[in-house]
VOBA-1610 file (N, C-alpha, C; in pm, whole numbers, padded with zeros to 5 digits, always signed):
BEGIN
Unk-03128+01923+01326Unk-03071+01792+01351Unk-03161+01714+01445Unk-03186+01589+01413Unk-03261+01501+01500Unk-03182+01375+01521Unk-03201+01306+01634Unk-03131+01180+01655Unk-03161+01082+01543Unk-03067+00995+01513Unk-03084+00898+01407Unk-03193+00799+01440Unk-03270+00763+01339Unk-03376+00664+01357Unk-03322+00526+01324Unk-03341+00428+01411Unk-03288+00296+01384Unk-03348+00230+01262Unk-03465+00278+01216Unk-03527+00220+01097Unk-03472+00280+00969Unk-03376+00372+00979Unk-03320+00434+00862Unk-03194+00362+00815Unk-03099+00441+00764Unk-02973+00385+00718Unk-02905+00311+00833Unk-02848+00195+00803Unk-02792+00113+00911Unk-02657+00053+00875Unk-02586+00019+00980Unk-02467-00066+00974Unk-02503-00195+01044Unk-02441-00304+01004Unk-02466-00432+01071Unk-02344-00521+01055Unk-02330-00616+01146Unk-02223-00713+01135Unk-02248-00798+01013Unk-02146-00818+00930Unk-02160-00889+00805Unk-02198-01034+00823Unk-02259-01089+00721Unk-02302-01229+00726Unk-02184-01323+00745Unk-02072-01285+00688Unk-01952-01368+00702Unk-01872-01324+00823Unk-01942-01291+00930Unk-01877-01239+01049Unk-01794-01343+01120Unk-01718-01298+01221Unk-01634-01388+01296Unk-01715-01502+01358Unk-01651-01609+01383Unk-01718-01728+01434Unk-01750-01723+01581Unk-01774-01841+01638Unk-01822-01851+01775Unk-01724-01809+01881Unk-01598-01782+01844Unk-01502-01741+01945Unk-01525-01598+01990Unk-01611-01524+01920Unk-01638-01385+01956Unk-01737-01381+02072Unk-01700-01311+02178Unk-01786-01291+02294Unk-01873-01168+02268Unk-01999-01173+02313Unk-02092-01064+02286Unk-02166-01027+02414Unk-02160-00898+02448Unk-02224-00848+02570Unk-02312-00728+02531Unk-02432-00719+02588Unk-02530-00617+02550Unk-02581-00541+02671Unk-02626-00418+02645Unk-02679-00333+02752Unk-02768-00225+02692Unk-02888-00207+02747Unk-02981-00104+02699Unk-02952+00029+02766Unk-02935+00133+02687Unk-02912+00269+02737Unk-02933+00366+02622Unk-02962+00492+02654Unk-02977+00598+02554Unk-03077+00560+02444Unk-03183+00491+02483Unk-03290+00452+02391Unk-03241+00361+02279Unk-03136+00284+02306Unk-03085+00188+02209Unk-03018+00074+02284Unk-02950-00015+02213Unk-02876-00124+02274Unk-02729-00110+02237Unk-02646-00096+02338Unk-02501-00095+02320Unk-02449-00237+02329Unk-02347-00266+02249Unk-02287-00398+02254Unk-02135-00388+02250Unk-02072-00485+02315Unk-01929-00508+02304Unk-01911-00647+02245Unk-01844-00656+02131Unk-01804-00782+02072Unk-01653-00791+02082Unk-01603-00900+02131Unk-01458-00907+02151Unk-01409-01051+02145Unk-01278-01063+02125Unk-01210-01191+02133Unk-01111-01181+02248Unk-01127-01269+02347Unk-01040-01266+02465Unk-01033-01406+02524Unk-00917-01440+02574Unk-00897-01575+02628Unk-00978-01601+02754Unk-01011-01496+02829Unk-01082-01510+02956Unk-01220-01445+02943Unk-01323-01526+02925Unk-01458-01473+02904Unk-01509-01397+03026Unk-01474-01444+03146Unk-01519-01376+03267Unk-01458-01237+03276Unk-01329-01228+03249Unk-01260-01099+03252Unk-01318-01005+03147Unk-01341-01057+03027Unk-01397-00974+02920Unk-01536-00924+02959Unk-01615-01008+03024Unk-01747-00967+03069Unk-01740-00857+03172Unk-01642-00865+03262Unk-01624-00759+03361Unk-01586-00628+03295Unk-01499-00634+03193Unk-01460-00514+03120Unk-01580-00453+03049Unk-01661-00539+02987Unk-01781-00489+02918Unk-01878-00424+03016Unk-01895-00484+03133Unk-01986-00427+03232Unk-01935-00292+03280Unk-01804-00279+03297Unk-01748-00149+03336Unk-01776-00045+03227Unk-01768-00087+03101Unk-01798+00005+02991Unk-01945+00045+02991Unk-02034-00050+03020Unk-02177-00018+03025Unk-02209+00073+03143Unk-02141+00054+03255Unk-02160+00143+03370Unk-02123+00286+03332Unk-02017+00299+03252Unk-01974+00431+03206Unk-02081+00495+03118Unk-02142+00418+03029Unk-02249+00470+02944Unk-02364+00522+03029Unk-02401+00448+03134Unk-02509+00493+03221Unk-02476+00625+03289Unk-02351+00642+03330Unk-02311+00769+03392Unk-02317+00883+03291Unk-02275+00857+03169Unk-02281+00960+03066Unk-02426+01000+03039Unk-02515+00902+03035Unk-02656+00932+03009Unk-02714+01020+03120Unk-02678+00994+03243Unk-02727+01075+03355Unk-02685+01220+03340Unk-02568+01244+03285Unk-02518+01380+03267Unk-02572+01447+03142Unk-02593+01371+03035Unk-02611+01432+02903Unk-02751+01420+02845Unk-02841+01346+02909Unk-02976+01333+02855Unk-03061+01455+02888Unk-03128+01509+02786Unk-03219+01622+02812Unk-03349+01575+02876Unk-03369+01444+02884Unk-03491+01390+02944Unk-03477+01365+03093Unk-03359+01388+03150Unk-03336+01372+03293Unk-03326+01511+03355Unk-03414+01541+03448Unk-03431+01677+03498Unk-03303+01736+03557Unk-03223+01655+03625Unk-03105+01707+03694Unk-02979+01695+03611Unk-02990+01657+03484Unk-02871+01637+03403Unk-02803+01770+03370Unk-02678+01762+03327Unk-02606+01882+03286Unk-02682+01953+03174Unk-02729+01877+03075Unk-02796+01936+02960Unk-02927+02003+03001Unk-03003+01941+03090Unk-03128+02002+03136Unk-03102+02133+03209Unk-02995+02137+03288Unk-02962+02261+03359Unk-02919+02369+03260Unk-02844+02332+03158Unk-02805+02429+03056Unk-02929+02485+02986Unk-03022+02397+02953Unk-03142+02440+02882Unk-03230+02532+02964Unk-03214+02529+03096Unk-03296+02614+03184Unk-03229+02747+03218Unk-03110+02771+03164Unk-03037+02893+03201Unk-03106+03018+03149Unk-03112+03119+03235Unk-03155+03253+03193Unk-03030+03332+03151Unk-03051+03442+03083Unk-02939+03525+03038Unk-02851+03565+03156Unk-02719+03543+03142Unk-02624+03578+03247Unk-02598+03469+03348Unk-02681+03365+03348Unk-02661+03255+03441Unk-02561+03154+03386Unk-02504+03075+03476Unk-02411+02970+03436Unk-02433+02847+03522Unk-02383+02734+03474Unk-02390+02609+03551Unk-02265+02528+03525Unk-02221+02456+03626Unk-02106+02368+03611Unk-02152+02236+03550Unk-02063+02174+03473Unk-02092+02047+03410Unk-01976+01952+03432Unk-01999+01825+03408Unk-01893+01726+03425Unk-01788+01742+03315Unk-01665+01695+03339Unk-01563+01701+03235Unk-01606+01631+03106Unk-01677+01518+03117Unk-01719+01448+02996Unk-01823+01528+02918Unk-01915+01593+02988Unk-02012+01677+02919Unk-01944+01792+02848Unk-01849+01855+02916Unk-01776+01965+02853Unk-01700+01917+02730Unk-01639+01800+02739Unk-01566+01744+02627Unk-01660+01722+02509Unk-01776+01663+02534Unk-01874+01637+02429Unk-01924+01768+02368Unk-01950+01867+02450Unk-01996+01997+02400Unk-01889+02065+02315Unk-01764+02053+02353Unk-01657+02114+02275Unk-01644+02047+02139Unk-01658+01915+02135Unk-01657+01846+02005Unk-01774+01893+01921Unk-01893+01902+01983Unk-02012+01948+01911Unk-01993+02089+01857Unk-01931+02176+01934Unk-01908+02314+01888Unk-01815+02315+01769Unk-01706+02236+01773Unk-01613+02231+01661Unk-01681+02176+01535Unk-01763+02074+01552Unk-01831+02016+01437Unk-01936+02111+01380Unk-01997+02190+01465Unk-02092+02293+01423Unk-02023+02390+01329Unk-01902+02433+01366Unk-01827+02526+01281Unk-01778+02459+01153Unk-01727+02337+01165Unk-01670+02267+01051Unk-01775+02240+00944Unk-01897+02207+00985Unk-02003+02172+00890Unk-02088+02292+00851Unk-02041+02412+00883Unk-02114+02534+00849Unk-02255+02532+00908Unk-02262+02483+01031Unk-02383+02481+01114Unk-02486+02377+01071Unk-02448+02288+00978Unk-02540+02179+00942Unk-02555+02081+01057Unk-02449+02065+01137Unk-02460+01987+01260Unk-02476+02085+01374Unk-02585+02075+01447Unk-02618+02175+01548Unk-02691+02109+01664Unk-02622+02095+01778Unk-02685+02032+01894Unk-02788+02123+01959Unk-02798+02248+01914Unk-02903+02336+01965Unk-03028+02330+01876Unk-03024+02249+01772Unk-03138+02227+01681Unk-03194+02361+01632Unk-03106+02453+01600Unk-03147+02580+01545Unk-03188+02685+01645Unk-03179+02656+01776Unk-03219+02755+01876Unk-03107+02854+01907Unk-02985+02828+01856Unk-02878+02925+01874Unk-02767+02880+01966Unk-02671+02806+01911Unk-02557+02763+01993Unk-02475+02883+02038Unk-02480+02993+01961Unk-02404+03112+01998Unk-02465+03185+02117Unk-02577+03139+02168Unk-02633+03195+02292Unk-02554+03151+02414Unk-02467+03048+02395Unk-02395+02989+02507Unk-02245+03009+02495Unk-02179+03033+02607Unk-02034+03034+02616Unk-01989+02909+02690Unk-01897+02834+02632Unk-01839+02718+02700Unk-01709+02761+02765Unk-01696+02730+02892Unk-01578+02769+02971Unk-01508+02642+03018Unk-01427+02580+02930Unk-01369+02449+02962Unk-01277+02450+03083Unk-01206+02559+03107Unk-01116+02564+03223Unk-01193+02556+03354Unk-01318+02603+03352Unk-01401+02602+03473Unk-01508+02492+03469Unk-01510+02414+03361Unk-01616+02313+03341Unk-01753+02377+03364Unk-01775+02487+03294Unk-01899+02562+03311Unk-01953+02608+03176Unk-02084+02632+03173Unk-02151+02687+03056Unk-02228+02809+03103Unk-02211+02920+03028Unk-02279+03044+03063Unk-02370+03085+02947Unk-02489+03134+02981Unk-02584+03178+02879Unk-02568+03326+02851Unk-02537+03360+02726Unk-02540+03500+02686Unk-02684+03549+02677Unk-02769+03457+02632Unk-02913+03486+02621Unk-02989+03358+02650Unk-03109+03373+02696Unk-03192+03255+02722Unk-03242+03196+02590Unk-03283+03070+02595Unk-03350+03012+02480Unk-03279+02900+02408Unk-03149+02880+02435Unk-03079+02768+02372Unk-03132+02637+02429Unk-03157+02542+02343Unk-03209+02412+02385Unk-03122+02303+02323Unk-03036+02244+02404Unk-02942+02144+02355Unk-03002+02005+02355Unk-02964+01927+02255Unk-02999+01786+02246Unk-02877+01715+02190Unk-02814+01633+02271Unk-02692+01563+02228Unk-02722+01430+02160Unk-02848+01409+02121Unk-02885+01283+02058Unk-02812+01254+01929Unk-02761+01357+01861Unk-02690+01336+01736Unk-02541+01315+01750Unk-02490+01312+01874Unk-02347+01292+01895Unk-02318+01209+02020Unk-02417+01200+02110Unk-02394+01138+02240Unk-02362+00989+02233Unk-02429+00915+02141Unk-02398+00772+02132Unk-02257+00751+02081Unk-02216+00830+01982Unk-02080+00817+01933Unk-01978+00849+02041Unk-02005+00954+02119Unk-01914+00989+02228Unk-01907+00876+02331Unk-02021+00816+02363Unk-02022+00705+02458Unk-01942+00586+02404Unk-01957+00557+02275Unk-01881+00447+02214Unk-01731+00474+02224Unk-01690+00599+02201Unk-01548+00634+02216Unk-01497+00607+02356Unk-01574+00648+02455Unk-01528+00632+02593Unk-01530+00484+02633Unk-01625+00407+02582Unk-01625+00262+02606Unk-01497+00199+02551Unk-01459+00240+02431Unk-01338+00187+02370Unk-01215+00222+02453Unk-01210+00346+02504Unk-01099+00384+02593Unk-01088+00288+02711Unk-01202+00260+02771Unk-01203+00174+02889Unk-01161+00031+02854Unk-01209-00021+02742Unk-01170-00156+02701Unk-01019-00165+02679Unk-00962-00061+02620Unk-00817-00061+02600Unk-00743-00057+02733Unk-00796+00016+02830Unk-00735+00017+02964Unk-00737-00124+03025Unk-00841-00200+02995Unk-00852-00338+03044Unk-00776-00435+02953Unk-00710-00385+02851Unk-00635-00466+02756Unk-00726-00562+02679Unk-00847-00519+02653Unk-00938-00591+02563Unk-00928-00519+02429Unk-00841-00566+02341Unk-00803-00492+02221Unk-00871-00542+02093Unk-00901-00671+02088Unk-00968-00727+01970Unk-01119-00711+01991Unk-01170-00593+01960Unk-01307-00561+02001Unk-01374-00467+01902Unk-01506-00475+01901Unk-01592-00382+01829Unk-01700-00336+01925Unk-01726-00206+01928Unk-01826-00148+02017Unk-01926-00072+01932Unk-02055-00083+01965Unk-02153-00005+01889Unk-02268+00037+01979Unk-02334+00145+01937Unk-02457+00192+02001Unk-02570+00183+01901Unk-02642+00072+01901Unk-02752+00052+01809Unk-02710+00041+01664Unk-02584+00015+01639Unk-02526+00002+01505Unk-02541+00129+01421Unk-02581+00242+01483Unk-02571+00369+01411Unk-02436+00434+01438Unk-02371+00396+01547Unk-02236+00440+01580Unk-02153+00317+01616Unk-02043+00298+01544Unk-01961+00178+01560Unk-01815+00219+01571Unk-01742+00154+01661Unk-01597+00175+01667Unk-01530+00038+01671Unk-01444+00013+01574Unk-01368-00111+01567Unk-01228-00087+01619Unk-01186-00169+01714Unk-01047-00167+01760Unk-00971-00268+01674Unk-00883-00347+01732Unk-00810-00445+01653Unk-00904-00554+01602Unk-00872-00608+01486Unk-00953-00712+01424Unk-00941-00843+01501Unk-01040-00931+01487Unk-01024-01065+01545Unk-00900-01133+01487Unk-00831-01214+01565Unk-00711-01281+01514Unk-00741-01358+01385Unk-00651-01342+01288Unk-00667-01412+01162Unk-00753-01341+01061Unk-00804-01223+01095Unk-00888-01147+01002Unk-00830-01008+00982Unk-00864-00946+00869Unk-00813-00812+00842Unk-00903-00703+00899Unk-01022-00740+00951Unk-01111-00642+01010Unk-01242-00706+01053Unk-01326-00622+01113Unk-01461-00666+01150Unk-01552-00643+01031Unk-01617-00746+00977Unk-01700-00729+00857Unk-01831-00659+00889Unk-01858-00550+00816Unk-01980-00473+00836Unk-02048-00451+00702Unk-02180-00438+00706Unk-02257-00408+00586Unk-02326-00273+00602Unk-02345-00202+00491Unk-02415-00076+00487Unk-02546-00100+00413Unk-02658-00071+00480Unk-02789-00095+00421Unk-02869+00034+00415Unk-02954+00044+00313Unk-03026+00168+00285Unk-03160+00174+00355Unk-03209+00296+00381Unk-03347+00313+00429Unk-03443+00314+00312Unk-03571+00325+00343Unk-03671+00341+00239Unk-03706+00211+00170Unk-03768+00221+00051Unk-03806+00101-00025Unk-03685+00011-00046Unk-03704-00118-00025Unk-03591-00210-00036Unk-03502-00207+00086Unk-03556-00153+00196Unk-03477-00143+00319Unk-03418-00278+00355Unk-03294-00277+00395Unk-03224-00400+00427Unk-03135-00447+00314Unk-03152-00387+00195Unk-03067-00423+00082Unk-02925-00374+00109Unk-02828-00464+00102Unk-02689-00430+00131Unk-02631-00352+00013Unk-02579-00233+00043Unk-02521-00147-00060Unk-02371-00158-00067Unk-02307-00186+00045Unk-02161-00195+00048Unk-02119-00279+00167Unk-02000-00334+00157Unk-01941-00412+00265Unk-01805-00353+00297Unk-01775-00342+00425Unk-01646-00289+00467Unk-01585-00382+00571Unk-01455-00376+00582Unk-01383-00451+00684Unk-01317-00349+00775Unk-01370-00333+00896Unk-01333-00223+00984Unk-01226-00263+01083Unk-01123-00183+01092Unk-01014-00202+01189Unk-00960-00065+01227Unk-00957-00038+01356Unk-00906+00088+01406Unk-00974+00207+01338Unk-01105+00203+01335Unk-01180+00313+01276Unk-01321+00316+01332Unk-01383+00433+01317Unk-01521+00454+01359Unk-01609+00469+01238Unk-01733+00423+01250Unk-01831+00437+01142Unk-01964+00483+01200Unk-02037+00558+01120Unk-02169+00605+01163Unk-02263+00605+01044Unk-02391+00578+01070Unk-02494+00578+00966Unk-02601+00680+01002Unk-02650+00751+00901Unk-02757+00847+00922Unk-02845+00849+00799Unk-02974+00872+00818Unk-03064+00877+00703Unk-03204+00842+00744Unk-03298+00866+00654Unk-03439+00846+00686Unk-03507+00760+00581Unk-03617+00697+00623Unk-03706+00630+00530Unk-03804+00731+00473Unk-03875+00692+00368Unk-03984+00776+00319Unk-04083+00801+00432Unk-04119+00928+00451Unk-04213+00960+00557Unk-04144+01008+00683Unk-04017+00978+00699Unk-03938+01032+00810Unk-03866+01156+00759Unk-03818+01238+00853Unk-03753+01361+00810Unk-03637+01396+00901Unk-03532+01451+00841Unk-03426+01520+00914Unk-03438+01667+00879Unk-03433+01753+00977Unk-03449+01897+00952Unk-03314+01965+00944Unk-03305+02059+00853Unk-03188+02144+00843Unk-03199+02247+00955Unk-03106+02245+01054Unk-03119+02338+01167Unk-03104+02483+01127Unk-03048+02508+01009Unk-03027+02646+00964Unk-03156+02707+00909Unk-03248+02622+00864Unk-03372+02672+00805Unk-03497+02620+00874Unk-03485+02509+00947Unk-03600+02446+01010Unk-03682+02361+00915Unk-03640+02354+00788Unk-03715+02277+00690Unk-03663+02133+00682Unk-03757+02042+00655Unk-03718+01903+00633Unk-03640+01894+00504Unk-03533+01815+00504Unk-03450+01802+00385Unk-03496+01684+00302Unk-03448+01677+00177Unk-03480+01564+00089Unk-03428+01435+00150Unk-03491+01325+00114Unk-03444+01196+00162Unk-03300+01175+00119Unk-03216+01143+00213Unk-03073+01123+00187Unk-03022+01027+00291Unk-02930+00943+00258Unk-02865+00856+00355Unk-02715+00876+00344Unk-02647+00864+00456Unk-02502+00882+00459Unk-02439+00787+00558Unk-02326+00732+00517Unk-02243+00652+00606Unk-02104+00713+00606Unk-02044+00723+00723Unk-01912+00783+00736Unk-01819+00686+00807Unk-01696+00674+00757Unk-01592+00598+00825Unk-01475+00690+00848Unk-01418+00683+00968Unk-01310+00774+01007Unk-01203+00696+01081Unk-01081+00696+01027Unk-00970+00629+01095Unk-00945+00695+01229Unk-00916+00612+01331Unk-00903+00676+01461Unk-00814+00612+01563Unk-00800+00480+01568Unk-00736+00417+01682Unk-00615+00335+01642Unk-00506+00354+01713Unk-00390+00268+01697Unk-00299+00310+01584Unk-00177+00259+01585Unk-00082+00279+01477Unk-00056+00427+01454Unk-00047+00463+01326Unk-00012+00599+01289Unk-00132+00691+01278Unk-00254+00638+01287Unk-00371+00719+01259Unk-00383+00842+01349Unk-00375+00829+01482Unk-00395+00948+01565Unk-00292+01057+01537Unk-00165+01018+01521Unk-00062+01118+01496Unk-00086+01188+01363Unk-00120+01110+01260Unk-00146+01169+01130Unk-00264+01264+01136Unk-00368+01226+01207Unk-00486+01311+01217Unk-00453+01441+01288Unk-00379+01434+01397Unk-00345+01554+01472Unk-00258+01648+01389Unk-00161+01592+01315Unk-00073+01674+01233Unk-00146+01742+01120Unk-00258+01685+01078Unk-00336+01743+00969Unk-00445+01837+01019Unk-00443+01873+01145Unk-00542+01966+01198Unk-00678+01902+01222Unk-00681+01776+01254Unk-00806+01702+01274Unk-00800+01636+01411Unk-00767+01714+01519Unk-00733+01654+01648Unk-00846+01584+01719Unk-00972+01628+01699Unk-01080+01565+01772Unk-01098+01420+01733Unk-01055+01381+01612Unk-01070+01243+01571Unk-00975+01151+01646Unk-00870+01207+01707Unk-00774+01124+01779Unk-00841+01056+01897Unk-00913+01132+01976Unk-00973+01079+02097Unk-01119+01041+02080Unk-01188+01098+01983Unk-01332+01075+01970Unk-01374+01055+01826Unk-01318+00955+01758Unk-01355+00935+01616Unk-01502+00899+01597Unk-01562+00824+01689Unk-01702+00786+01672Unk-01794+00907+01686Unk-01764+00997+01779Unk-01843+01119+01793Unk-01833+01205+01669Unk-01711+01219+01615Unk-01692+01299+01494Unk-01764+01235+01376Unk-01751+01102+01361Unk-01819+01033+01252Unk-01970+01050+01262Unk-02024+01045+01385Unk-02168+01060+01404Unk-02214+01200+01363Unk-02137+01301+01403Unk-02172+01437+01365Unk-02166+01455+01213Unk-02064+01400+01150Unk-02049+01415+01005Unk-02159+01342+00929Unk-02195+01222+00973Unk-02298+01149+00900Unk-02432+01222+00907Unk-02459+01288+01020Unk-02579+01370+01029Unk-02571+01489+00935Unk-02457+01559+00937Unk-02441+01676+00851Unk-02448+01639+00704Unk-02397+01521+00669Unk-02392+01482+00528Unk-02530+01450+00472Unk-02630+01431+00558Unk-02767+01416+00507Unk-02829+01551+00474Unk-02760+01660+00509Unk-02812+01795+00492Unk-02733+01875+00390Unk-02600+01867+00394Unk-02515+01951+00310Unk-02527+01915+00162Unk-02517+02012+00074Unk-02511+01983-00069Unk-02387+01898-00101Unk-02397+01818-00206Unk-02289+01726-00239Unk-02156+01798-00260Unk-02159+01917-00321Unk-02033+01987-00346Unk-01967+02034-00217Unk-02046+02068-00116Unk-01988+02108+00012Unk-01928+01987+00083Unk-01992+01873+00071Unk-01936+01751+00130Unk-01802+01719+00066Unk-01796+01728-00066Unk-01671+01696-00135Unk-01561+01792-00092Unk-01594+01919-00076Unk-01495+02015-00031Unk-01445+01987+00109Unk-01533+01929+00194Unk-01496+01900+00332Unk-01408+01777+00342Unk-01448+01667+00277Unk-01377+01541+00301Unk-01236+01544+00248Unk-01207+01630+00149Unk-01072+01636+00094Unk-00970+01681+00198Unk-01015+01749+00301Unk-00926+01803+00403Unk-00925+01720+00532Unk-00989+01607+00530Unk-01003+01525+00650Unk-00930+01393+00633Unk-00813+01374+00692Unk-00738+01250+00675Unk-00814+01130+00731Unk-00813+01021+00656Unk-00876+00899+00705Unk-01026+00897+00697Unk-01087+00992+00623Unk-01233+01000+00614Unk-01282+00939+00484Unk-01382+00853+00494Unk-01454+00801+00377Unk-01603+00823+00400Unk-01677+00837+00292Unk-01822+00856+00303Unk-01891+00787+00188Unk-02007+00729+00220Unk-02097+00673+00119Unk-02227+00752+00127Unk-02274+00803+00015Unk-02395+00885+00013Unk-02494+00828-00087Unk-02620+00827-00049Unk-02726+00802-00146Unk-02781+00939-00186Unk-02758+00978-00310Unk-02803+01106-00360Unk-02930+01087-00441Unk-03026+01175-00420Unk-03152+01165-00492Unk-03132+01200-00640Unk-03222+01157-00727Unk-03204+01178-00871Unk-03179+01324-00909Unk-03250+01416-00843Unk-03236+01558-00879Unk-03095+01608-00855Unk-03022+01545-00763Unk-02888+01591-00732Unk-02786+01548-00837Unk-02814+01436-00903Unk-02717+01381-00996Unk-02767+01378-01141Unk-02890+01426-01163Unk-02945+01421-01297Unk-02973+01280-01344Unk-03001+01190-01250Unk-03025+01050-01282Unk-03173+01017-01267Unk-03210+00902-01318Unk-03350+00858-01305Unk-03373+00782-01176Unk-03266+00749-01105Unk-03279+00674-00980Unk-03173+00724-00883Unk-03193+00702-00751Unk-03092+00744-00654Unk-02956+00682-00685Unk-02850+00758-00655Unk-02714+00713-00685Unk-02636+00693-00557Unk-02559+00585-00549Unk-02468+00562-00438Unk-02331+00614-00478Unk-02282+00711-00401Unk-02153+00774-00429Unk-02058+00745-00314Unk-01937+00706-00346Unk-01835+00677-00246Unk-01725+00780-00258Unk-01701+00853-00150Unk-01592+00950-00142Unk-01489+00896-00046Unk-01363+00890-00089Unk-01258+00832-00004Unk-01135+00918-00010Unk-01100+00980+00103Unk-00974+01053+00112Unk-00861+00954+00130Unk-00739+00998+00105Unk-00624+00910+00128Unk-00615+00880+00275Unk-00589+00755+00311Unk-00597+00711+00449Unk-00458+00695+00509Unk-00438+00732+00634Unk-00310+00708+00698Unk-00280+00560+00702Unk-00156+00525+00700Unk-00117+00383+00703Unk-00148+00324+00839Unk-00197+00200+00839Unk-00224+00130+00965Unk-00093+00086+01028Unk-00091+00092+01164Unk+00030+00052+01235Unk+00032-00096+01259
//
């Protein structure tokens, strides 16, 4: 698994997007640009809420970046066999989601990038990680932006900024309530490779998370199970997550991580879906309430003369 490349598969605000009443705030972090788009009667108040959300992203980066020497992840990567280190509650939460997604995707999503997640024991009650053996090297680049987007959305809701969309470089997006008078935030799905920028699908997002993953010709995503570069593939995932009946329905169906962290889950799935065979993806999404996926499958996968766009849509919980 490698972090998503911004030049690959993308999401973007649709051309017929909301008008000038939408406030837009930006902040550079995690090697991308995070944005808060919202509709609120008080622009100053909304700006303060957005800044609080960006401050939170900066704190998460300090804990979770492998490029910062004193971060939680850097300390985990330096552990010798038998050693342990304490981590922040947010880092532990992100690691637990990553571990669950590792199991769910049959190790196609792997924050250890094939170095062995089973070398580590996570001790959530103690907010600690212990190394069974040395050598695990974690990189949260494939889930960290989605997790940050989830926590930003939590904070905006605490500030009662509800008509909002949050994204991290448009590879991870979380839509809260739609702008007044609209059924959702208009987004487009565009492909990597030749014809890059060509819109393949349009969605109207409300109370859901979306993630894009994929490579252009010449770029590669590696299968962490084999270390080999996989065929060119692009994937977009949408996962119902916020408000109304969605969280309760997800929890009752055994999909609890989507309740609190739908963007992190969507990010992990979109990465895995660029690796897993189409039949394994189909077997997975049937059991995931509120999950939709768009895949570009190469000709060899479908027996076609050209890549095929396939849309998989599970039955969705009713919006509240």
